[in-house]
N, C-alpha and C positions, 0 to 999 in steps of 0.2 A: 430548547430541546425538541419542540415541535418542528422547528425548521430542520433540525438534524434528522428527524424521522423522515421527512420528505426527501432530503438528500440521500439518505440511506435507501429509501424505496427506489430511487432512480438508479443507484449504483449496485445494489445487491442482486446478483443473478437469480436468487431464489424468490424474488418478489415479482409480482405480476407487472408492476409499473416500471420494470427495468428499461432504461433508455428513454423514458417519456420526458421530453424537454419541458413540458408544462409542469410536471411534478418537480423537476429540478428548479425551475424558475420560481415556483411557489416557495420552495425551501429556502432559496436565496433571499427572497423578499422578507421572509420571516426572520432569518438570522441577521439580515441587514437592519431590520427594525429593532432587533435586540441591541445591536451595537449603538443605534441611535438613542435608545433609552438609557444605556449605560456604557459609554465608550471605554470605561476602565474595568470592565468585567472580562477577565481573561478567557473564560469559557466562550463568551459571545464572539470574541475576536477569533478564537480557534475554530468555532463553527463556521464563521464567515470564510476563513481561510480554506476550510474543507469544501465548502460550496464552490468557491472560486476555482479550486483545484479541478473539480469535476466539470467546470465550465471552460476548461482549457486556458486558464489565465494564471500561469505560474508566477508571473511577475507581480501579480496582485495578491496571490495566495500566500506566498512566503512572507511578505512583510506583515500580513495580519497575524501570522503565528509569532513572528518576532516581537510584535507589539504586545501579544499576550504574555510572553516571557519577560518583556521589559517591565510590565506592570507588576508581575509577580515572578521573581526568579525561581521560586519553588513550585511553580505551576508545571504540571506534567500532562502531556497529551500524546498518546502512542501513535497518532496518525501523522505527526509532523515528519518523522524520518522518511516515510514512504513518499510524502509530497516532495521532499528534498531530492530523493533519488530520481523520481520521474522528472524533476526540474533540471536534472543534470548536476546536482550538487552532492554526490555520494560521500565525499570526505566530510562535509558538514553533517550529513545524516548520521555517520558513525559517531561523531561527537555528541549529537543529540541523543542517540541511543544510550551511550554510556552515562549521560546525565540522567536519563529516565530510569535506567537500571539502579542508579544510586538513590534517586528520589523516591521511587515507588517499588518497594520490595514485593508488592503483590501485582506486578505488571502482567498483562495478558501474554499468552504464549506467542502471539503474532509479532510482538516486539523483536523476538529472536529471528523471525522470518525476515523482518525488515532489515535487520542487521546483516543477515546472509545475503539479502538482495543487494544491499549497498556494496558488500565485499565482492559479489559477483560482477557488478558493474565496473569495479576497479580491477577486474581480472585477477583477484586474489582468491582463486577458486578453492584451493586447499583449505584456506582459512574459513571460507563460507560454509563448508560442510558442517562444522561443529554447531554453529547457532541454528542452522536449518534443521539438523537432527534434533536439537534441543526443543525447537518449536513443535516438531512432530511428537516427541516424547511427552511433552506437557499438554499438547492439544492435538490429538490425532485427527480431529475434525477440521482443523485449520488448513484448508486446501492450498492456499498460496505457499505454505511451507513445503508441501509435497511437490508442487509444480516447480518452484524455484530450485529445489534440491535436484529434481530431474535434470533441469538445464545445467546445473553445476556439475553433475556427474558426467553429462555428455562432454563437457569441456575437459574433464579429467580422464576421459577415455573409458569410463565405466558405463557403456551404453546399455548393456543387458539390464542392469538394475534400473537405469533411467527409464527404459521402455516399460519395465514391469511397474514402476511407480505410476507412470501416466496411464497405463492400462487399468490399474486399480482405481485411480481417480475417476476415470471416465465411467467405470462400472459403478462406483459409489454415488456419483452425482450426475446421472443422466439428464435430470431436469434442468441442469445448468447449461446444457448445450454448449460446452466449452469448445471454442475454436481459436485459431491464432489471431483472428481479427477481433474477437469479442472479449476474451478473458484469459489471463489476468491483465486486461487493459493495456495491451502494447501500444494502442493508439494514444495513450496519455503521455508517452515519453516526449519530452520537449525536443530532444535531438533524434533525428531519424536513425542515426547510426546506433544509438542506444537500443531503439526498438529492434533493429536488425540483429543486434548482439543477442537479444533474448529470443527472438523468433526463430533464428537459425537453429539454436540449440533445442528449442521445444519441438520444432518440426522433426529433427533427428530423433527426438525421444518418442515421437509417435503422436503428437498433438496435431 
């Protein structure tokens, strides 16, 4: 969990250490040590996968999550779906989301955002709107839900609402300094065409 704290500090736009490679490296070293101490601890495997995701190593990140679920099929980690989407495996992400919704009735709102994100990447825009709005209903503070909804609405031709959403997000979170290059992490997409798919819509929405 200490390793996770460092990785979160690297990745969270609200934290001063955002983007500091030394912070990410330290977090990786800690979670890697945890796996060394107990390779059969699902949480340690998942934390390692999360660190590798931010280190731009999807081919290593995904197997660590898969190992966590192999050790305990009832293990739940809400971050795995977004790792899969960025790795270019949106169909698998949808399967994981459904499993998590079944296993964890107290799942965080952002799980619905990840579901909508996966559907967006599959160009199932009309379907994506429902989980994204559910994320916002349950967690109005969860900004990825708002951002990905704006991109989805652009694809559906609802540009007025999309631009209003982005304008409100920028007003609510000026400290996050949101730009197309910085957040919500378009540079993490494994496939450049996936990044373009998101960036084009967000640019049209006003980001």
